C-alpha positions as CSV (number, residue, x, y, z in Angstrom):
1,X,46.7,-108.6,72.7
2,X,46.1,-104.8,74.2
3,X,42.4,-104.3,75.7
4,X,40.1,-101.9,73.5
5,X,39.7,-98.6,74.8
6,X,36.4,-97.4,76.1
7,X,35.7,-94.4,74.4
8,X,33.7,-92.2,76.8
9,X,33.2,-87.6,77.0
10,X,36.4,-86.8,78.7
11,X,38.2,-89.3,77.0
12,X,41.2,-87.1,74.9
13,X,41.1,-87.1,71.4
14,X,45.0,-87.7,71.3
15,X,44.5,-91.0,73.2
16,X,42.1,-92.3,70.9
17,X,44.1,-91.9,67.9
18,X,47.2,-92.2,69.2
19,X,46.2,-96.1,69.4
20,X,43.9,-95.7,66.1
21,X,45.0,-93.7,64.3
22,X,41.8,-94.9,61.3
23,X,39.8,-92.6,64.1
24,X,40.5,-89.1,62.0
25,X,37.9,-90.6,59.8
26,X,35.6,-89.8,62.5
27,X,37.0,-86.7,63.3
28,X,36.6,-85.5,59.9
29,X,32.6,-87.2,59.2
30,X,31.9,-84.5,62.4
31,X,33.9,-81.8,61.3
32,X,36.0,-82.1,64.3
33,X,39.2,-80.9,62.4
34,X,42.6,-79.8,63.3
35,X,46.3,-79.0,61.8
36,X,49.7,-80.3,63.0
37,X,49.9,-76.9,65.1
38,X,46.5,-77.4,66.5
39,X,47.3,-79.0,69.6
40,X,43.5,-77.9,71.8
41,X,42.0,-80.9,70.0
42,X,44.4,-83.5,70.7
43,X,44.2,-82.5,74.0
44,X,40.8,-82.0,74.2
45,X,38.1,-84.7,75.5
46,X,36.0,-86.4,73.3
47,X,33.1,-83.5,75.2
48,X,35.3,-81.0,75.3
49,X,36.3,-80.9,71.1
50,X,32.7,-81.9,70.1
51,X,31.9,-78.3,71.6
52,X,35.0,-77.2,70.3
53,X,33.5,-77.7,66.6
54,X,30.4,-77.7,67.0
55,X,29.4,-81.4,67.1
56,X,25.6,-81.1,66.3
57,X,25.2,-85.2,67.4
58,X,27.6,-85.7,70.6
59,X,26.1,-89.2,71.0
60,X,26.6,-89.8,67.6
61,X,29.9,-88.4,67.1
62,X,30.9,-90.8,71.0
63,X,29.2,-93.8,69.4
64,X,31.1,-93.2,66.2
65,X,34.1,-92.7,68.0
66,X,33.8,-96.0,69.4
67,X,32.8,-98.2,66.5
68,X,36.2,-97.2,64.5
69,X,37.6,-97.9,67.9
70,X,36.0,-101.5,67.4
71,X,36.0,-102.2,63.7
72,X,39.9,-101.6,62.8
73,X,40.9,-101.7,59.3
74,X,41.5,-104.6,58.0
75,X,45.5,-105.0,58.1
76,X,46.8,-104.5,54.6
């Protein structure tokens, strides 16, 4: 079994989504939007993405991403 990812301020958004695609719902919830051509957000750290997207509560954003990683949706 693969070790779960620990999310920090320096974790790259792309690394989270590569392993936990369902975490995109957290980005959406916090107003962190991107389209397939917006590479900057994907290469950004959690801290940078929060700043670029004017996320008001960086700590809540970080914790919500960690929760998504820790609690993936049930397999269909």
